[in-house]
C-alpha positions, 0 to 999 in steps of 0.5 A, a space after each residue: 462327818 461323811 454323811 452327805 454325798 460329796 466327791 473329793 475336789 483334789 487328789 495328789 501324792 504326798 512328798 517325802 517330807 510330807 510322808 515323814 511329817 504324817 508319820 510323826 503326827 501319827 506317832 504323837 497322836 497314837 503314842 501307844 502304837 508301835 512302829 510295826 503298827 504304823 508301818 502296817 497302816 503306812 508301809 515305808 516305801 508306799 506312795 501315799 495320796 491325799 484327797 481333799 473334800 469340800 468340808 475341809 477334810 483330808 483322806 490319806 490312802 495308800 495309792 490304789 487302796 482304801 483310805 487309812 487315815 482322815 483329817 477332820 479339818 485339814 490342819 493335821 491336828 485331828 487325825 483319825 484312822 479309818 475302819 480300814 486301818 482299824 481292821 488291819 490294827 484292831 488295837 490301835 485305839 481303845 474301844 467301847 463294846 456295844 451291848 449287842 449287835 443290834 445296837 450297831 444298826 443305829 451307829 451305822 445309821 449315823 447316830 452318836 454312841 450313848 452310854 446306855 448302849 455300851 457294855 459296862 466292864 466289871 472294873 469300870 471304864 478305864 480313865 479317859 479324857 474328853 476329846 480322845 479318839 476311841 473305836 466302837 466294837 460289837 460283841 463277838 467281832 474283833 473288827 471295829 465298826 466306827 471311830 469318834 471322839 469322847 464327849 466327856 472325861 471318865 470322871 464326868 461320865 461317872 458324875 453324870 451317872 453314865 448317861 448322855 453321849 459318850 462318843 461323837 462318831 466321826 466315821 463308821 462302816 458304810 458311810 461315804 468315806 468307806 464307800 469312797 474306796 474303789 474295792 471296798 470290802 468287809 473284814 468278816 461275814 459278821 458285817 452285813 448291809 445294815 447291821 454288824 453281828 458276831 463273826 462266825 469264824 471267830 466264834 468257831 475259833 473261840 468255842 474251845 478257848 475261855 479267853 474269847 468268852 467276852 466275844 461269845 457272851 455279850 453280857 460279859 462286862 469286859 472291854 479288853 480281850 487277851 488271847 492265849 499265848 501264841 494265838 492271834 486273829 488275822 482279820 484278813 484271813 478271817 475275811 477270806 474265810 468268811 466269804 465261804 460262810 453262809 450269811 447270818 440271819 437274825 430274828 427281827 422280833 428281837 429288835 432293840 428299841 430304836 431309841 437305844 442310843 438316844 433315849 437314856 431314861 428307860 435304861 438302868 445302869 446306875 447299879 454298875 456306877 454305884 456298886 461296880 464291885 458287885 458280882 453279876 449274880 447279886 445285881 437287882 433285877 429291873 422291875 417291870 411296872 404297869 401303867 397304873 403303877 407308874 402313874 402312882 409312882 410318879 405322884 409319890 415321887 412328886 410329893 416326896 420331892 415337893 416335901 424334901 428338895 423343892 423350895 419356894 426360893 427355886 421358883 420359877 423352875 423349869 419342868 425339866 429341872 423338876 424332873 431330873 433334879 428332884 422327881 427322878 432322885 426320889 424314885 425307889 432303888 432299882 426302879 426305872 421311871 420313864 414318863 413315856 410309859 405312863 398314861 400321860 406320855 409326856 412331861 408337859 401333860 403330866 404337869 398340866 394334870 397336876 396343875 388342874 388338880 390344884 397341887 402345883 401351878 404351871 405356866 408355859 414359857 413360849 420362848 423356852 417352849 417348856 412348862 415352868 413350875 411357879 408355885 406349890 399349893 402346900 395346903 392341898 389335901 394330897 400334899 398335907 396327907 402325904 408323909 415323906 420318908 425321913 431316911 429318903 429326905 436325908 438321902 435327898 439332901 446328900 444327893 442335892 449336895 452331890 449334884 451341887 458338887 458335881 462340878 467340882 472340876 470347875 468350881 471346887 471350894 472357891 475362896 477369894 481374899 484380898 491381900 496387901 504387900 508392903 511398899 517402900 512407903 510403909 516398909 519402915 513401919 514394918 521394919 521397926 516392928 520386925 515384920 517381913 516386908 516381903 509377906 502378904 497381909 490382910 487388911 486387918 493384919 496391916 491395920 494391927 501393925 500400924 496401931 502396934 507402931 502407934 502404941 510402941 511409939 506412944 503417939 496417941 494424943 494425950 488430950 484427945 485419945 481419938 487422934 494419933 500424932 504423926 511422927 516423921 516416919 508415920 507421916 512419910 508412910 501415910 502422906 509422902 508423895 501425896 501432899 501438893 507442893 506448898 501444902 503443909 503435911 498433917 500433924 495428926 490423924 483420926 484413929 478411924 482413918 489411920 487403918 484405911 489410909 495405911 492400907 491404901 499405901 500398900 500394894 493390893 493383891 488378891 489370892 484366889 484358892 479353888 480346891 488344892 489350887 491357889 494363886 496370888 495375883 497383883 492388882 485388884 480382882 478382875 471382873 468376869 465379862 458377860 455380853 450377848 450379841 445379835 447376829 444375822 437371822 436374829 440369833 443371839 450368842 452369849 460371850 463370857 470371858 475373864 474366867 481365869 481370874 477365878 481358876 475356872 477352866 474354860 473347856 470344863 465350863 463350856 462342857 457343863 453349859 452345853 449340858 445345862 442349856 442344851 446348846 452348842 458351846 465353843 472356846 476361843 483364845 482372846 486376840 492378843 491375850 495369851 492364855 485367856 479364853 472366851 466361852 461362846 454359848 449359843 442363845 441369849 442366856 445372859 441371866 441364866 449364865 450369870 446366875 450359874 457363875 454366881 451359884 454354881 461356880 462360887 464367884 463372889 457377888 455383891 447385893 444392893 437396893 432393888 428399888 433403884 432398878 430401872 425397867 427395861 435394863 438387860 438382866 433386870 431380874 438378876 437381883 432375884 439371886 443377888 441377895 447376899 451382901 459381901 462388901 469385902 469383894 469388889 464387883 466381879 461380874 460385868 454384863 453387856 448386851 450387844 444389839 445391831 443398830 437399826 439399818 446397820 450391821 455395826 454392833 451397838 454395845 451397852 455395857 454394865 458393871 455389876 453395880 450398874 447391872 443391878 441398878 447402882 450406876 447408869 449404863 456406861 
């Protein structure tokens, strides 16, 4: 956030009312902070100044001192403490502990914090939500080095195998905000120019204290450090004493790979996720393989995946999906499989080599810029001679179920049922049968009620049992208010029309159940709207709305789509529709997004005849996965393509309902 050089365009003092408002905001933002902590950061009678930057960020400081707080967008909602404030109150925020001081090089260099670079506690991470402020610390040093927001919740992190980005860094030691202070300083001698190491003073203080074991031993899997009763660490005192200590040198040969915060594939942290209760002495040592062994293991994992989890219906499949969802789960336990350490070096070259051997068929997608798996030669000698492990095949099925269930927060077990509530027209029928007129009934239940009434009143025509004679009550229930003036009411109705006519006179509702959450809404089930639009620079944006109809959390879906499509996503509230949100996905992913909603989120779908498809329609390939016919549901997806008219900036929209999207109707 403060990487680019920029000067504050305005600086002014806060009024008394603004100071009180700022303190109230801080108390709400950091509810666990005590009044003493807040007074330490913002002394009661001190003058507070605010500096406004061109990127809309605001920095708050005690007059004449370094900045202690900063607001991301100047709206007063996303306020974070600076490292100067955290050095005064180190426990103001919960913190992630790095695996070693060398990892701090990349944090100070401006990189975000990845889960493989974090030391995992024995008891696991404490519960946290996405978007919460967290600090970053180095083993052996109590002073935080950075602050940021979590990119996912603790539940999502465990489901992802503690892989991916953990913290989006907003501010760090040695960035421009830290340097903006006239007399910028460091809290102890462990803060060097480009790295943060152990604090020598704290190390000496903790040599005789078992409570400081975590600071002295970076491999200790503990996040929270409790000092002995009566013992405290004053960072300001440590800073003054640290000026007299010689600088700490380190051996550059022990430098950690520069990909430690970016490349996650070479780090194996699954043991801590699967069995967090295991003792450290029982952990399996990571096995180091040669290049030839890695190549052989790659081939075995691929053949295992082709036999067990890769199905012909999944083609075409992207190379990244083949690798992450099929090949990697087939590797032996305790083995880290990294394509970069093989002789192929790249996934694309490895796939090309397998294609050259005739085992698989791949083709490069020039738009997505990756190789797609088109087919598998299941009569290839390598395929036929390979014998998959049965136990592993069963385990792969379980893994595939867990993968498909990794989005339980979003999809759960979705069930959509149309229900009907009696109206004033049909209430006499239900009352005559002693049924509850305020209850919801399915179409079949309502049909049973009307036939029970016919049987009770003996209304079946004696000469033709296919017809029902209408008495006054049943005739009013079916036709009152629908017959035009001057037209006589029907006296009979065919049995095949009785149930449908009776149900149509009731008020339709729909009940949506997802997991433990259930809701009944009046009216028919509303559709999910999907559309793409072109913006300047030939950029596409895909919009999806109406997710609330299926109890889908927009924020959770945006987070999942961001990881699935490797693009940015945002959530915005629809204008004039309180409580309804729209997810914006960068890129033209209308087909993939619709497929994700149907297959992963469980939104009901409806099949049709593919012969009626017209070439050139948007989403013409959607018929590939709309194969299950569920006529009980109404169309639930509506897709559109928005293009800029030639010579005009006004978007021209082409909208399709589900039926027209798959070729049943003409475009609207």
